[in-house]
PyMOL CGO cylinders between C-alpha atoms (Angstrom):
from pymol import cmd
from pymol.cgo import CYLINDER

trace = [
    CYLINDER, 4.65, 23.27, 17.07, 8.09, 24.87, 16.65, 0.3, 1, 1, 1, 1, 1, 1,
    CYLINDER, 8.09, 24.87, 16.65, 9.10, 26.33, 13.28, 0.3, 1, 1, 1, 1, 1, 1,
    CYLINDER, 9.10, 26.33, 13.28, 11.61, 23.53, 12.62, 0.3, 1, 1, 1, 1, 1, 1,
    CYLINDER, 11.61, 23.53, 12.62, 8.93, 20.89, 13.26, 0.3, 1, 1, 1, 1, 1, 1,
    CYLINDER, 8.93, 20.89, 13.26, 6.72, 22.59, 10.66, 0.3, 1, 1, 1, 1, 1, 1,
    CYLINDER, 6.72, 22.59, 10.66, 9.69, 22.63, 8.29, 0.3, 1, 1, 1, 1, 1, 1,
    CYLINDER, 9.69, 22.63, 8.29, 10.13, 18.85, 8.61, 0.3, 1, 1, 1, 1, 1, 1,
    CYLINDER, 10.13, 18.85, 8.61, 6.41, 18.26, 8.01, 0.3, 1, 1, 1, 1, 1, 1,
    CYLINDER, 6.41, 18.26, 8.01, 6.91, 20.02, 4.68, 0.3, 1, 1, 1, 1, 1, 1,
    CYLINDER, 6.91, 20.02, 4.68, 10.17, 18.16, 3.92, 0.3, 1, 1, 1, 1, 1, 1,
    CYLINDER, 10.17, 18.16, 3.92, 8.53, 14.82, 4.72, 0.3, 1, 1, 1, 1, 1, 1,
    CYLINDER, 8.53, 14.82, 4.72, 5.80, 15.66, 2.18, 0.3, 1, 1, 1, 1, 1, 1,
    CYLINDER, 5.80, 15.66, 2.18, 8.50, 15.64, -0.56, 0.3, 1, 1, 1, 1, 1, 1,
    CYLINDER, 8.50, 15.64, -0.56, 6.59, 18.56, -2.13, 0.3, 1, 1, 1, 1, 1, 1,
    CYLINDER, 6.59, 18.56, -2.13, 9.26, 20.96, -3.37, 0.3, 1, 1, 1, 1, 1, 1,
    CYLINDER, 9.26, 20.96, -3.37, 6.61, 23.73, -3.64, 0.3, 1, 1, 1, 1, 1, 1,
    CYLINDER, 6.61, 23.73, -3.64, 6.08, 23.42, 0.13, 0.3, 1, 1, 1, 1, 1, 1,
    CYLINDER, 6.08, 23.42, 0.13, 9.81, 23.21, 0.88, 0.3, 1, 1, 1, 1, 1, 1,
    CYLINDER, 9.81, 23.21, 0.88, 11.27, 26.03, -1.23, 0.3, 1, 1, 1, 1, 1, 1,
    CYLINDER, 11.27, 26.03, -1.23, 9.45, 28.92, 0.55, 0.3, 1, 1, 1, 1, 1, 1,
    CYLINDER, 9.45, 28.92, 0.55, 11.41, 28.05, 3.71, 0.3, 1, 1, 1, 1, 1, 1,
    CYLINDER, 11.41, 28.05, 3.71, 14.67, 29.29, 2.12, 0.3, 1, 1, 1, 1, 1, 1,
    CYLINDER, 14.67, 29.29, 2.12, 16.21, 32.65, 1.30, 0.3, 1, 1, 1, 1, 1, 1,
    CYLINDER, 16.21, 32.65, 1.30, 17.27, 33.40, -2.27, 0.3, 1, 1, 1, 1, 1, 1,
    CYLINDER, 17.27, 33.40, -2.27, 20.94, 33.33, -1.19, 0.3, 1, 1, 1, 1, 1, 1,
    CYLINDER, 20.94, 33.33, -1.19, 20.72, 30.00, 0.67, 0.3, 1, 1, 1, 1, 1, 1,
    CYLINDER, 20.72, 30.00, 0.67, 23.96, 28.14, 1.37, 0.3, 1, 1, 1, 1, 1, 1,
    CYLINDER, 23.96, 28.14, 1.37, 23.37, 24.38, 1.50, 0.3, 1, 1, 1, 1, 1, 1,
    CYLINDER, 23.37, 24.38, 1.50, 25.78, 21.57, 2.20, 0.3, 1, 1, 1, 1, 1, 1,
    CYLINDER, 25.78, 21.57, 2.20, 25.31, 17.81, 2.52, 0.3, 1, 1, 1, 1, 1, 1,
    CYLINDER, 25.31, 17.81, 2.52, 28.15, 16.07, 4.39, 0.3, 1, 1, 1, 1, 1, 1,
    CYLINDER, 28.15, 16.07, 4.39, 31.45, 16.58, 2.64, 0.3, 1, 1, 1, 1, 1, 1,
    CYLINDER, 31.45, 16.58, 2.64, 29.90, 17.55, -0.70, 0.3, 1, 1, 1, 1, 1, 1,
    CYLINDER, 29.90, 17.55, -0.70, 30.67, 21.04, -1.98, 0.3, 1, 1, 1, 1, 1, 1,
    CYLINDER, 30.67, 21.04, -1.98, 28.53, 23.94, -0.79, 0.3, 1, 1, 1, 1, 1, 1,
    CYLINDER, 28.53, 23.94, -0.79, 25.58, 24.83, -2.98, 0.3, 1, 1, 1, 1, 1, 1,
    CYLINDER, 25.58, 24.83, -2.98, 24.83, 28.53, -3.33, 0.3, 1, 1, 1, 1, 1, 1,
    CYLINDER, 24.83, 28.53, -3.33, 21.48, 30.08, -4.17, 0.3, 1, 1, 1, 1, 1, 1,
    CYLINDER, 21.48, 30.08, -4.17, 17.88, 28.97, -3.99, 0.3, 1, 1, 1, 1, 1, 1,
    CYLINDER, 17.88, 28.97, -3.99, 17.59, 27.65, -7.55, 0.3, 1, 1, 1, 1, 1, 1,
    CYLINDER, 17.59, 27.65, -7.55, 20.74, 25.51, -7.33, 0.3, 1, 1, 1, 1, 1, 1,
    CYLINDER, 20.74, 25.51, -7.33, 19.72, 24.22, -3.89, 0.3, 1, 1, 1, 1, 1, 1,
    CYLINDER, 19.72, 24.22, -3.89, 16.21, 23.33, -5.02, 0.3, 1, 1, 1, 1, 1, 1,
    CYLINDER, 16.21, 23.33, -5.02, 17.63, 21.51, -8.06, 0.3, 1, 1, 1, 1, 1, 1,
    CYLINDER, 17.63, 21.51, -8.06, 19.87, 19.43, -5.77, 0.3, 1, 1, 1, 1, 1, 1,
    CYLINDER, 19.87, 19.43, -5.77, 17.09, 18.77, -3.25, 0.3, 1, 1, 1, 1, 1, 1,
    CYLINDER, 17.09, 18.77, -3.25, 14.69, 17.73, -6.03, 0.3, 1, 1, 1, 1, 1, 1,
    CYLINDER, 14.69, 17.73, -6.03, 17.26, 15.35, -7.49, 0.3, 1, 1, 1, 1, 1, 1,
    CYLINDER, 17.26, 15.35, -7.49, 17.94, 13.86, -4.06, 0.3, 1, 1, 1, 1, 1, 1,
    CYLINDER, 17.94, 13.86, -4.06, 14.24, 13.38, -3.37, 0.3, 1, 1, 1, 1, 1, 1,
    CYLINDER, 14.24, 13.38, -3.37, 13.80, 11.60, -6.68, 0.3, 1, 1, 1, 1, 1, 1,
    CYLINDER, 13.80, 11.60, -6.68, 15.99, 8.77, -5.32, 0.3, 1, 1, 1, 1, 1, 1,
    CYLINDER, 15.99, 8.77, -5.32, 13.48, 7.60, -2.70, 0.3, 1, 1, 1, 1, 1, 1,
    CYLINDER, 13.48, 7.60, -2.70, 9.70, 7.26, -2.43, 0.3, 1, 1, 1, 1, 1, 1,
    CYLINDER, 9.70, 7.26, -2.43, 9.19, 8.58, 1.11, 0.3, 1, 1, 1, 1, 1, 1,
    CYLINDER, 9.19, 8.58, 1.11, 11.03, 10.22, 3.98, 0.3, 1, 1, 1, 1, 1, 1,
    CYLINDER, 11.03, 10.22, 3.98, 10.32, 10.64, 7.70, 0.3, 1, 1, 1, 1, 1, 1,
    CYLINDER, 10.32, 10.64, 7.70, 12.29, 12.67, 10.24, 0.3, 1, 1, 1, 1, 1, 1,
    CYLINDER, 12.29, 12.67, 10.24, 12.12, 11.63, 13.89, 0.3, 1, 1, 1, 1, 1, 1,
    CYLINDER, 12.12, 11.63, 13.89, 13.66, 14.52, 15.79, 0.3, 1, 1, 1, 1, 1, 1,
    CYLINDER, 13.66, 14.52, 15.79, 15.86, 13.96, 18.79, 0.3, 1, 1, 1, 1, 1, 1,
    CYLINDER, 15.86, 13.96, 18.79, 17.95, 16.56, 20.58, 0.3, 1, 1, 1, 1, 1, 1,
    CYLINDER, 17.95, 16.56, 20.58, 17.35, 20.17, 19.52, 0.3, 1, 1, 1, 1, 1, 1,
    CYLINDER, 17.35, 20.17, 19.52, 19.58, 23.07, 20.51, 0.3, 1, 1, 1, 1, 1, 1,
    CYLINDER, 19.58, 23.07, 20.51, 18.27, 26.49, 19.51, 0.3, 1, 1, 1, 1, 1, 1,
    CYLINDER, 18.27, 26.49, 19.51, 20.19, 29.70, 20.16, 0.3, 1, 1, 1, 1, 1, 1,
    CYLINDER, 20.19, 29.70, 20.16, 18.86, 32.87, 18.60, 0.3, 1, 1, 1, 1, 1, 1,
    CYLINDER, 18.86, 32.87, 18.60, 18.57, 32.37, 14.83, 0.3, 1, 1, 1, 1, 1, 1,
    CYLINDER, 18.57, 32.37, 14.83, 20.54, 29.11, 14.85, 0.3, 1, 1, 1, 1, 1, 1,
    CYLINDER, 20.54, 29.11, 14.85, 19.38, 25.57, 15.55, 0.3, 1, 1, 1, 1, 1, 1,
    CYLINDER, 19.38, 25.57, 15.55, 21.14, 22.21, 15.61, 0.3, 1, 1, 1, 1, 1, 1,
    CYLINDER, 21.14, 22.21, 15.61, 18.93, 19.15, 15.39, 0.3, 1, 1, 1, 1, 1, 1,
    CYLINDER, 18.93, 19.15, 15.39, 19.68, 15.48, 15.77, 0.3, 1, 1, 1, 1, 1, 1,
    CYLINDER, 19.68, 15.48, 15.77, 17.31, 13.09, 14.02, 0.3, 1, 1, 1, 1, 1, 1,
    CYLINDER, 17.31, 13.09, 14.02, 16.80, 9.61, 12.71, 0.3, 1, 1, 1, 1, 1, 1,
    CYLINDER, 16.80, 9.61, 12.71, 15.74, 9.88, 9.09, 0.3, 1, 1, 1, 1, 1, 1,
    CYLINDER, 15.74, 9.88, 9.09, 13.91, 6.94, 7.54, 0.3, 1, 1, 1, 1, 1, 1,
    CYLINDER, 13.91, 6.94, 7.54, 13.75, 6.58, 3.78, 0.3, 1, 1, 1, 1, 1, 1,
    CYLINDER, 13.75, 6.58, 3.78, 11.71, 4.18, 1.70, 0.3, 1, 1, 1, 1, 1, 1,
    CYLINDER, 11.71, 4.18, 1.70, 13.91, 3.58, -1.30, 0.3, 1, 1, 1, 1, 1, 1,
    CYLINDER, 13.91, 3.58, -1.30, 12.57, 3.09, -4.81, 0.3, 1, 1, 1, 1, 1, 1,
    CYLINDER, 12.57, 3.09, -4.81, 13.42, -0.63, -4.59, 0.3, 1, 1, 1, 1, 1, 1,
    CYLINDER, 13.42, -0.63, -4.59, 11.26, -0.96, -1.45, 0.3, 1, 1, 1, 1, 1, 1,
    CYLINDER, 11.26, -0.96, -1.45, 14.09, -1.08, 1.10, 0.3, 1, 1, 1, 1, 1, 1,
    CYLINDER, 14.09, -1.08, 1.10, 13.63, 0.88, 4.32, 0.3, 1, 1, 1, 1, 1, 1,
    CYLINDER, 13.63, 0.88, 4.32, 16.81, 2.67, 5.40, 0.3, 1, 1, 1, 1, 1, 1,
    CYLINDER, 16.81, 2.67, 5.40, 17.15, 4.67, 8.64, 0.3, 1, 1, 1, 1, 1, 1,
    CYLINDER, 17.15, 4.67, 8.64, 20.19, 6.85, 9.24, 0.3, 1, 1, 1, 1, 1, 1,
    CYLINDER, 20.19, 6.85, 9.24, 21.22, 9.18, 12.04, 0.3, 1, 1, 1, 1, 1, 1,
    CYLINDER, 21.22, 9.18, 12.04, 21.67, 12.79, 10.99, 0.3, 1, 1, 1, 1, 1, 1,
    CYLINDER, 21.67, 12.79, 10.99, 22.55, 16.15, 12.42, 0.3, 1, 1, 1, 1, 1, 1,
    CYLINDER, 22.55, 16.15, 12.42, 21.46, 19.38, 10.80, 0.3, 1, 1, 1, 1, 1, 1,
    CYLINDER, 21.46, 19.38, 10.80, 22.54, 22.96, 11.42, 0.3, 1, 1, 1, 1, 1, 1,
    CYLINDER, 22.54, 22.96, 11.42, 20.19, 25.71, 10.27, 0.3, 1, 1, 1, 1, 1, 1,
    CYLINDER, 20.19, 25.71, 10.27, 20.57, 29.46, 10.43, 0.3, 1, 1, 1, 1, 1, 1,
    CYLINDER, 20.57, 29.46, 10.43, 17.63, 31.76, 9.81, 0.3, 1, 1, 1, 1, 1, 1,
    CYLINDER, 17.63, 31.76, 9.81, 17.37, 35.31, 8.63, 0.3, 1, 1, 1, 1, 1, 1,
    CYLINDER, 17.37, 35.31, 8.63, 13.94, 36.54, 9.57, 0.3, 1, 1, 1, 1, 1, 1,
    CYLINDER, 13.94, 36.54, 9.57, 11.57, 33.63, 9.06, 0.3, 1, 1, 1, 1, 1, 1,
    CYLINDER, 11.57, 33.63, 9.06, 13.61, 31.90, 6.34, 0.3, 1, 1, 1, 1, 1, 1,
    CYLINDER, 13.61, 31.90, 6.34, 16.57, 29.53, 6.40, 0.3, 1, 1, 1, 1, 1, 1,
    CYLINDER, 16.57, 29.53, 6.40, 19.68, 31.15, 4.91, 0.3, 1, 1, 1, 1, 1, 1,
    CYLINDER, 19.68, 31.15, 4.91, 22.18, 28.38, 5.73, 0.3, 1, 1, 1, 1, 1, 1,
    CYLINDER, 22.18, 28.38, 5.73, 21.69, 24.64, 6.16, 0.3, 1, 1, 1, 1, 1, 1,
    CYLINDER, 21.69, 24.64, 6.16, 24.31, 21.95, 6.70, 0.3, 1, 1, 1, 1, 1, 1,
    CYLINDER, 24.31, 21.95, 6.70, 23.32, 18.29, 6.87, 0.3, 1, 1, 1, 1, 1, 1,
    CYLINDER, 23.32, 18.29, 6.87, 25.71, 15.84, 8.52, 0.3, 1, 1, 1, 1, 1, 1,
    CYLINDER, 25.71, 15.84, 8.52, 24.85, 12.24, 7.64, 0.3, 1, 1, 1, 1, 1, 1,
    CYLINDER, 24.85, 12.24, 7.64, 26.31, 9.18, 5.98, 0.3, 1, 1, 1, 1, 1, 1,
    CYLINDER, 26.31, 9.18, 5.98, 24.04, 8.47, 3.02, 0.3, 1, 1, 1, 1, 1, 1,
    CYLINDER, 24.04, 8.47, 3.02, 26.06, 5.41, 1.93, 0.3, 1, 1, 1, 1, 1, 1,
    CYLINDER, 26.06, 5.41, 1.93, 23.48, 2.86, 3.24, 0.3, 1, 1, 1, 1, 1, 1,
    CYLINDER, 23.48, 2.86, 3.24, 20.81, 4.38, 1.01, 0.3, 1, 1, 1, 1, 1, 1,
    CYLINDER, 20.81, 4.38, 1.01, 22.74, 3.71, -2.16, 0.3, 1, 1, 1, 1, 1, 1,
    CYLINDER, 22.74, 3.71, -2.16, 24.58, 0.50, -1.26, 0.3, 1, 1, 1, 1, 1, 1,
    CYLINDER, 24.58, 0.50, -1.26, 23.70, -2.52, -3.36, 0.3, 1, 1, 1, 1, 1, 1,
    CYLINDER, 23.70, -2.52, -3.36, 20.87, -4.46, -1.80, 0.3, 1, 1, 1, 1, 1, 1,
]
cmd.load_cgo(trace, "trace")
């Protein structure tokens, strides 16, 4: 199993204590066109808040391009929302590692369907 597959196993667990060790202390995180988030604590706060908006998540990876310490992944991400709806969205994610940890992550997805009125 590749490192990024292991990462998504931990993300899909929604367990922030399993997710946070993947990141450097100076992580730069960005979701779509939202402002960049700097630092591990700020990023974990945002990720925790995001994960509180759905009951489960599953990443089905598609195309993966890995060059050195950088990887771009395409995926379909399926969320079970708190109201029971199932929402699947296409996403692309860029990750850069320093050593064994992710120091930069940019997620490209349209999250609108998750929060649209049902």
